[in-house]
BALUMDREN-730340 format. One record per atom (N, C-alpha, C): residue in three letters; x, y, z; residue number from 1; atom name. Coordinates in steps of 0.02 Angstrom, whole numbers, plus 50000, padded with zeros to 5 digits. Example, Ala and Ser with C-alpha at 12.3 -4.5 7.8 and 13.67 -1.06 7.14 Angstrom:
<atoms>
{resn: ALA | xx: 50660 | yy: 49716 | zz: 50390 | resi: 1 | name: N}
{resn: ALA | xx: 50615 | yy: 49775 | zz: 50390 | resi: 1 | name: CA}
{resn: ALA | xx: 50660 | yy: 49835 | zz: 50390 | resi: 1 | name: C}
{resn: SER | xx: 50642 | yy: 49888 | zz: 50354 | resi: 2 | name: N}
{resn: SER | xx: 50684 | yy: 49947 | zz: 50357 | resi: 2 | name: CA}
{resn: SER | xx: 50645 | yy: 50002 | zz: 50394 | resi: 2 | name: C}
</atoms>
This chain:
<atoms>
{resn: MET | xx: 49776 | yy: 49795 | zz: 50535 | resi: 1 | name: N}
{resn: MET | xx: 49708 | yy: 49819 | zz: 50534 | resi: 1 | name: CA}
{resn: MET | xx: 49687 | yy: 49830 | zz: 50462 | resi: 1 | name: C}
{resn: GLU | xx: 49626 | yy: 49810 | zz: 50445 | resi: 2 | name: N}
{resn: GLU | xx: 49600 | yy: 49822 | zz: 50379 | resi: 2 | name: CA}
{resn: GLU | xx: 49560 | yy: 49887 | zz: 50379 | resi: 2 | name: C}
{resn: ALA | xx: 49569 | yy: 49928 | zz: 50327 | resi: 3 | name: N}
{resn: ALA | xx: 49535 | yy: 49992 | zz: 50323 | resi: 3 | name: CA}
{resn: ALA | xx: 49501 | yy: 49997 | zz: 50254 | resi: 3 | name: C}
{resn: LEU | xx: 49440 | yy: 49972 | zz: 50250 | resi: 4 | name: N}
{resn: LEU | xx: 49404 | yy: 49972 | zz: 50186 | resi: 4 | name: CA}
{resn: LEU | xx: 49390 | yy: 50042 | zz: 50160 | resi: 4 | name: C}
{resn: SER | xx: 49384 | yy: 50091 | zz: 50205 | resi: 5 | name: N}
{resn: SER | xx: 49368 | yy: 50159 | zz: 50184 | resi: 5 | name: CA}
{resn: SER | xx: 49429 | yy: 50205 | zz: 50180 | resi: 5 | name: C}
{resn: TYR | xx: 49489 | yy: 50177 | zz: 50176 | resi: 6 | name: N}
{resn: TYR | xx: 49551 | yy: 50216 | zz: 50175 | resi: 6 | name: CA}
{resn: TYR | xx: 49552 | yy: 50268 | zz: 50119 | resi: 6 | name: C}
{resn: MET | xx: 49524 | yy: 50252 | zz: 50062 | resi: 7 | name: N}
{resn: MET | xx: 49524 | yy: 50297 | zz: 50004 | resi: 7 | name: CA}
{resn: MET | xx: 49464 | yy: 50344 | zz: 50003 | resi: 7 | name: C}
{resn: GLY | xx: 49422 | yy: 50342 | zz: 50055 | resi: 8 | name: N}
{resn: GLY | xx: 49365 | yy: 50386 | zz: 50058 | resi: 8 | name: CA}
{resn: GLY | xx: 49305 | yy: 50359 | zz: 50019 | resi: 8 | name: C}
{resn: PRO | xx: 49255 | yy: 50402 | zz: 50008 | resi: 9 | name: N}
{resn: PRO | xx: 49193 | yy: 50380 | zz: 49977 | resi: 9 | name: CA}
{resn: PRO | xx: 49199 | yy: 50365 | zz: 49902 | resi: 9 | name: C}
{resn: ASN | xx: 49251 | yy: 50389 | zz: 49870 | resi: 10 | name: N}
{resn: ASN | xx: 49260 | yy: 50378 | zz: 49797 | resi: 10 | name: CA}
{resn: ASN | xx: 49329 | yy: 50349 | zz: 49783 | resi: 10 | name: C}
{resn: PRO | xx: 49341 | yy: 50285 | zz: 49800 | resi: 11 | name: N}
{resn: PRO | xx: 49407 | yy: 50256 | zz: 49789 | resi: 11 | name: CA}
{resn: PRO | xx: 49423 | yy: 50250 | zz: 49715 | resi: 11 | name: C}
{resn: PRO | xx: 49488 | yy: 50244 | zz: 49699 | resi: 12 | name: N}
{resn: PRO | xx: 49507 | yy: 50236 | zz: 49629 | resi: 12 | name: CA}
{resn: PRO | xx: 49482 | yy: 50170 | zz: 49600 | resi: 12 | name: C}
{resn: LYS | xx: 49477 | yy: 50167 | zz: 49536 | resi: 13 | name: N}
{resn: LYS | xx: 49454 | yy: 50106 | zz: 49502 | resi: 13 | name: CA}
{resn: LYS | xx: 49498 | yy: 50047 | zz: 49521 | resi: 13 | name: C}
{resn: GLY | xx: 49467 | yy: 49992 | zz: 49538 | resi: 14 | name: N}
{resn: GLY | xx: 49504 | yy: 49931 | zz: 49555 | resi: 14 | name: CA}
{resn: GLY | xx: 49524 | yy: 49925 | zz: 49628 | resi: 14 | name: C}
{resn: TYR | xx: 49513 | yy: 49977 | zz: 49667 | resi: 15 | name: N}
{resn: TYR | xx: 49532 | yy: 49974 | zz: 49738 | resi: 15 | name: CA}
{resn: TYR | xx: 49492 | yy: 49920 | zz: 49774 | resi: 15 | name: C}
{resn: GLU | xx: 49527 | yy: 49880 | zz: 49814 | resi: 16 | name: N}
{resn: GLU | xx: 49494 | yy: 49828 | zz: 49853 | resi: 16 | name: CA}
{resn: GLU | xx: 49495 | yy: 49842 | zz: 49927 | resi: 16 | name: C}
{resn: THR | xx: 49554 | yy: 49851 | zz: 49956 | resi: 17 | name: N}
{resn: THR | xx: 49559 | yy: 49864 | zz: 50028 | resi: 17 | name: CA}
{resn: THR | xx: 49628 | yy: 49891 | zz: 50045 | resi: 17 | name: C}
{resn: THR | xx: 49636 | yy: 49909 | zz: 50107 | resi: 18 | name: N}
{resn: THR | xx: 49700 | yy: 49933 | zz: 50133 | resi: 18 | name: CA}
{resn: THR | xx: 49715 | yy: 49897 | zz: 50198 | resi: 18 | name: C}
{resn: LEU | xx: 49776 | yy: 49874 | zz: 50204 | resi: 19 | name: N}
{resn: LEU | xx: 49799 | yy: 49843 | zz: 50266 | resi: 19 | name: CA}
{resn: LEU | xx: 49850 | yy: 49889 | zz: 50297 | resi: 19 | name: C}
{resn: MET | xx: 49842 | yy: 49903 | zz: 50362 | resi: 20 | name: N}
{resn: MET | xx: 49886 | yy: 49950 | zz: 50396 | resi: 20 | name: CA}
{resn: MET | xx: 49916 | yy: 49918 | zz: 50459 | resi: 20 | name: C}
{resn: SER | xx: 49977 | yy: 49939 | zz: 50474 | resi: 21 | name: N}
{resn: SER | xx: 50011 | yy: 49916 | zz: 50534 | resi: 21 | name: CA}
{resn: SER | xx: 50059 | yy: 49970 | zz: 50557 | resi: 21 | name: C}
{resn: ASN | xx: 50087 | yy: 49962 | zz: 50616 | resi: 22 | name: N}
{resn: ASN | xx: 50134 | yy: 50010 | zz: 50643 | resi: 22 | name: CA}
{resn: ASN | xx: 50201 | yy: 49977 | zz: 50655 | resi: 22 | name: C}
{resn: ALA | xx: 50254 | yy: 50013 | zz: 50642 | resi: 23 | name: N}
{resn: ALA | xx: 50322 | yy: 49991 | zz: 50656 | resi: 23 | name: CA}
{resn: ALA | xx: 50353 | yy: 50044 | zz: 50701 | resi: 23 | name: C}
{resn: LYS | xx: 50411 | yy: 50029 | zz: 50728 | resi: 24 | name: N}
{resn: LYS | xx: 50444 | yy: 50077 | zz: 50773 | resi: 24 | name: CA}
{resn: LYS | xx: 50455 | yy: 50144 | zz: 50738 | resi: 24 | name: C}
{resn: GLU | xx: 50470 | yy: 50142 | zz: 50673 | resi: 25 | name: N}
{resn: GLU | xx: 50485 | yy: 50204 | zz: 50636 | resi: 25 | name: CA}
{resn: GLU | xx: 50424 | yy: 50239 | zz: 50608 | resi: 25 | name: C}
{resn: GLY | xx: 50365 | yy: 50207 | zz: 50609 | resi: 26 | name: N}
{resn: GLY | xx: 50305 | yy: 50239 | zz: 50582 | resi: 26 | name: CA}
{resn: GLY | xx: 50255 | yy: 50188 | zz: 50556 | resi: 26 | name: C}
{resn: SER | xx: 50210 | yy: 50210 | zz: 50515 | resi: 27 | name: N}
{resn: SER | xx: 50157 | yy: 50165 | zz: 50491 | resi: 27 | name: CA}
{resn: SER | xx: 50177 | yy: 50129 | zz: 50426 | resi: 27 | name: C}
{resn: ILE | xx: 50146 | yy: 50071 | zz: 50416 | resi: 28 | name: N}
{resn: ILE | xx: 50155 | yy: 50032 | zz: 50355 | resi: 28 | name: CA}
{resn: ILE | xx: 50086 | yy: 50022 | zz: 50325 | resi: 28 | name: C}
{resn: VAL | xx: 50078 | yy: 50040 | zz: 50262 | resi: 29 | name: N}
{resn: VAL | xx: 50013 | yy: 50036 | zz: 50229 | resi: 29 | name: CA}
{resn: VAL | xx: 50020 | yy: 49997 | zz: 50164 | resi: 29 | name: C}
{resn: PHE | xx: 49981 | yy: 49944 | zz: 50157 | resi: 30 | name: N}
{resn: PHE | xx: 49978 | yy: 49905 | zz: 50096 | resi: 30 | name: CA}
{resn: PHE | xx: 49910 | yy: 49919 | zz: 50063 | resi: 30 | name: C}
{resn: VAL | xx: 49911 | yy: 49948 | zz: 50003 | resi: 31 | name: N}
{resn: VAL | xx: 49849 | yy: 49964 | zz: 49967 | resi: 31 | name: CA}
{resn: VAL | xx: 49840 | yy: 49911 | zz: 49913 | resi: 31 | name: C}
{resn: MET | xx: 49783 | yy: 49877 | zz: 49914 | resi: 32 | name: N}
{resn: MET | xx: 49770 | yy: 49822 | zz: 49868 | resi: 32 | name: CA}
{resn: MET | xx: 49721 | yy: 49843 | zz: 49814 | resi: 32 | name: C}
{resn: TYR | xx: 49740 | yy: 49828 | zz: 49752 | resi: 33 | name: N}
{resn: TYR | xx: 49700 | yy: 49844 | zz: 49693 | resi: 33 | name: CA}
{resn: TYR | xx: 49689 | yy: 49780 | zz: 49652 | resi: 33 | name: C}
{resn: ARG | xx: 49642 | yy: 49783 | zz: 49606 | resi: 34 | name: N}
{resn: ARG | xx: 49633 | yy: 49729 | zz: 49558 | resi: 34 | name: CA}
{resn: ARG | xx: 49624 | yy: 49763 | zz: 49489 | resi: 34 | name: C}
{resn: SER | xx: 49664 | yy: 49740 | zz: 49441 | resi: 35 | name: N}
{resn: SER | xx: 49659 | yy: 49765 | zz: 49373 | resi: 35 | name: CA}
{resn: SER | xx: 49642 | yy: 49707 | zz: 49326 | resi: 35 | name: C}
{resn: LYS | xx: 49638 | yy: 49721 | zz: 49262 | resi: 36 | name: N}
{resn: LYS | xx: 49624 | yy: 49668 | zz: 49213 | resi: 36 | name: CA}
{resn: LYS | xx: 49678 | yy: 49614 | zz: 49215 | resi: 36 | name: C}
{resn: SER | xx: 49738 | yy: 49633 | zz: 49233 | resi: 37 | name: N}
{resn: SER | xx: 49793 | yy: 49585 | zz: 49235 | resi: 37 | name: CA}
{resn: SER | xx: 49800 | yy: 49549 | zz: 49302 | resi: 37 | name: C}
{resn: GLY | xx: 49757 | yy: 49565 | zz: 49350 | resi: 38 | name: N}
{resn: GLY | xx: 49758 | yy: 49530 | zz: 49414 | resi: 38 | name: CA}
{resn: GLY | xx: 49769 | yy: 49575 | zz: 49474 | resi: 38 | name: C}
{resn: PRO | xx: 49782 | yy: 49545 | zz: 49532 | resi: 39 | name: N}
{resn: PRO | xx: 49790 | yy: 49583 | zz: 49594 | resi: 39 | name: CA}
{resn: PRO | xx: 49855 | yy: 49622 | zz: 49594 | resi: 39 | name: C}
{resn: MET | xx: 49854 | yy: 49680 | zz: 49627 | resi: 40 | name: N}
{resn: MET | xx: 49912 | yy: 49723 | zz: 49634 | resi: 40 | name: CA}
{resn: MET | xx: 49917 | yy: 49747 | zz: 49706 | resi: 40 | name: C}
{resn: LEU | xx: 49977 | yy: 49759 | zz: 49730 | resi: 41 | name: N}
{resn: LEU | xx: 49989 | yy: 49782 | zz: 49798 | resi: 41 | name: CA}
{resn: LEU | xx: 50037 | yy: 49841 | zz: 49795 | resi: 41 | name: C}
{resn: ASP | xx: 50020 | yy: 49895 | zz: 49828 | resi: 42 | name: N}
{resn: ASP | xx: 50062 | yy: 49955 | zz: 49829 | resi: 42 | name: CA}
{resn: ASP | xx: 50081 | yy: 49969 | zz: 49901 | resi: 42 | name: C}
{resn: LEU | xx: 50144 | yy: 49980 | zz: 49915 | resi: 43 | name: N}
{resn: LEU | xx: 50169 | yy: 49996 | zz: 49981 | resi: 43 | name: CA}
{resn: LEU | xx: 50171 | yy: 50072 | zz: 49989 | resi: 43 | name: C}
{resn: ASP | xx: 50132 | yy: 50098 | zz: 50035 | resi: 44 | name: N}
{resn: ASP | xx: 50129 | yy: 50170 | zz: 50048 | resi: 44 | name: CA}
{resn: ASP | xx: 50143 | yy: 50180 | zz: 50122 | resi: 44 | name: C}
{resn: THR | xx: 50204 | yy: 50200 | zz: 50139 | resi: 45 | name: N}
{resn: THR | xx: 50224 | yy: 50202 | zz: 50209 | resi: 45 | name: CA}
{resn: THR | xx: 50268 | yy: 50262 | zz: 50224 | resi: 45 | name: C}
{resn: ASP | xx: 50283 | yy: 50271 | zz: 50287 | resi: 46 | name: N}
{resn: ASP | xx: 50324 | yy: 50328 | zz: 50309 | resi: 46 | name: CA}
{resn: ASP | xx: 50395 | yy: 50323 | zz: 50283 | resi: 46 | name: C}
{resn: PRO | xx: 50427 | yy: 50379 | zz: 50266 | resi: 47 | name: N}
{resn: PRO | xx: 50496 | yy: 50378 | zz: 50239 | resi: 47 | name: CA}
{resn: PRO | xx: 50545 | yy: 50341 | zz: 50284 | resi: 47 | name: C}
{resn: ALA | xx: 50539 | yy: 50347 | zz: 50350 | resi: 48 | name: N}
{resn: ALA | xx: 50585 | yy: 50313 | zz: 50396 | resi: 48 | name: CA}
{resn: ALA | xx: 50579 | yy: 50237 | zz: 50390 | resi: 48 | name: C}
{resn: VAL | xx: 50518 | yy: 50213 | zz: 50379 | resi: 49 | name: N}
{resn: VAL | xx: 50508 | yy: 50140 | zz: 50370 | resi: 49 | name: CA}
{resn: VAL | xx: 50538 | yy: 50118 | zz: 50304 | resi: 49 | name: C}
{resn: LEU | xx: 50527 | yy: 50157 | zz: 50251 | resi: 50 | name: N}
{resn: LEU | xx: 50557 | yy: 50141 | zz: 50186 | resi: 50 | name: CA}
{resn: LEU | xx: 50633 | yy: 50136 | zz: 50191 | resi: 50 | name: C}
{resn: LYS | xx: 50662 | yy: 50184 | zz: 50225 | resi: 51 | name: N}
{resn: LYS | xx: 50735 | yy: 50184 | zz: 50234 | resi: 51 | name: CA}
{resn: LYS | xx: 50757 | yy: 50122 | zz: 50271 | resi: 51 | name: C}
{resn: ARG | xx: 50721 | yy: 50104 | zz: 50322 | resi: 52 | name: N}
{resn: ARG | xx: 50737 | yy: 50045 | zz: 50363 | resi: 52 | name: CA}
{resn: ARG | xx: 50738 | yy: 49980 | zz: 50322 | resi: 52 | name: C}
{resn: VAL | xx: 50692 | yy: 49975 | zz: 50275 | resi: 53 | name: N}
{resn: VAL | xx: 50689 | yy: 49914 | zz: 50233 | resi: 53 | name: CA}
{resn: VAL | xx: 50728 | yy: 49921 | zz: 50167 | resi: 53 | name: C}
{resn: GLY | xx: 50763 | yy: 49977 | zz: 50158 | resi: 54 | name: N}
{resn: GLY | xx: 50806 | yy: 49985 | zz: 50101 | resi: 54 | name: CA}
{resn: GLY | xx: 50772 | yy: 50009 | zz: 50037 | resi: 54 | name: C}
{resn: ILE | xx: 50717 | yy: 50045 | zz: 50043 | resi: 55 | name: N}
{resn: ILE | xx: 50682 | yy: 50071 | zz: 49984 | resi: 55 | name: CA}
{resn: ILE | xx: 50693 | yy: 50146 | zz: 49981 | resi: 55 | name: C}
{resn: ALA | xx: 50713 | yy: 50171 | zz: 49923 | resi: 56 | name: N}
{resn: ALA | xx: 50733 | yy: 50240 | zz: 49915 | resi: 56 | name: CA}
{resn: ALA | xx: 50677 | yy: 50290 | zz: 49927 | resi: 56 | name: C}
{resn: LYS | xx: 50619 | yy: 50280 | zz: 49896 | resi: 57 | name: N}
{resn: LYS | xx: 50565 | yy: 50328 | zz: 49904 | resi: 57 | name: CA}
{resn: LYS | xx: 50497 | yy: 50296 | zz: 49892 | resi: 57 | name: C}
{resn: ARG | xx: 50447 | yy: 50329 | zz: 49916 | resi: 58 | name: N}
{resn: ARG | xx: 50378 | yy: 50306 | zz: 49909 | resi: 58 | name: CA}
{resn: ARG | xx: 50358 | yy: 50301 | zz: 49836 | resi: 58 | name: C}
{resn: GLY | xx: 50317 | yy: 50252 | zz: 49820 | resi: 59 | name: N}
{resn: GLY | xx: 50292 | yy: 50244 | zz: 49752 | resi: 59 | name: CA}
{resn: GLY | xx: 50338 | yy: 50204 | zz: 49707 | resi: 59 | name: C}
{resn: THR | xx: 50394 | yy: 50178 | zz: 49734 | resi: 60 | name: N}
{resn: THR | xx: 50440 | yy: 50140 | zz: 49692 | resi: 60 | name: CA}
{resn: THR | xx: 50431 | yy: 50065 | zz: 49700 | resi: 60 | name: C}
{resn: VAL | xx: 50388 | yy: 50044 | zz: 49746 | resi: 61 | name: N}
{resn: VAL | xx: 50376 | yy: 49973 | zz: 49757 | resi: 61 | name: CA}
{resn: VAL | xx: 50304 | yy: 49956 | zz: 49741 | resi: 61 | name: C}
{resn: LYS | xx: 50295 | yy: 49912 | zz: 49693 | resi: 62 | name: N}
{resn: LYS | xx: 50230 | yy: 49888 | zz: 49676 | resi: 62 | name: CA}
{resn: LYS | xx: 50236 | yy: 49814 | zz: 49662 | resi: 62 | name: C}
{resn: TYR | xx: 50186 | yy: 49775 | zz: 49683 | resi: 63 | name: N}
{resn: TYR | xx: 50185 | yy: 49704 | zz: 49671 | resi: 63 | name: CA}
{resn: TYR | xx: 50129 | yy: 49689 | zz: 49623 | resi: 63 | name: C}
{resn: LYS | xx: 50144 | yy: 49648 | zz: 49574 | resi: 64 | name: N}
{resn: LYS | xx: 50093 | yy: 49627 | zz: 49527 | resi: 64 | name: CA}
{resn: LYS | xx: 50102 | yy: 49552 | zz: 49516 | resi: 64 | name: C}
{resn: LYS | xx: 50049 | yy: 49515 | zz: 49526 | resi: 65 | name: N}
{resn: LYS | xx: 50052 | yy: 49443 | zz: 49516 | resi: 65 | name: CA}
{resn: LYS | xx: 50060 | yy: 49428 | zz: 49442 | resi: 65 | name: C}
{resn: CYS | xx: 50110 | yy: 49389 | zz: 49424 | resi: 66 | name: N}
{resn: CYS | xx: 50123 | yy: 49373 | zz: 49354 | resi: 66 | name: CA}
{resn: CYS | xx: 50090 | yy: 49308 | zz: 49334 | resi: 66 | name: C}
</atoms>
C-alpha cells in the first residue's frame, strides 16, 4: 500500500512516498526520499521483522543509488 501522507502535513525535505506492507511478524515500511545525489530508500519496520531478516536495529539500513 502506498501512503503519501505517512509523514503528515509537513514531511521532511526530499520525502517522496512511503510503501507499507504486513508480514507475519509485523509491518514493513519503505520510506522513499530524493536528495541531490539521487533516490534513497529507508527501511523502517518492526523489530521482529528486522530480526527475521537479519538486521540488528532500526535505522541501520539505507539504500542509495550510486
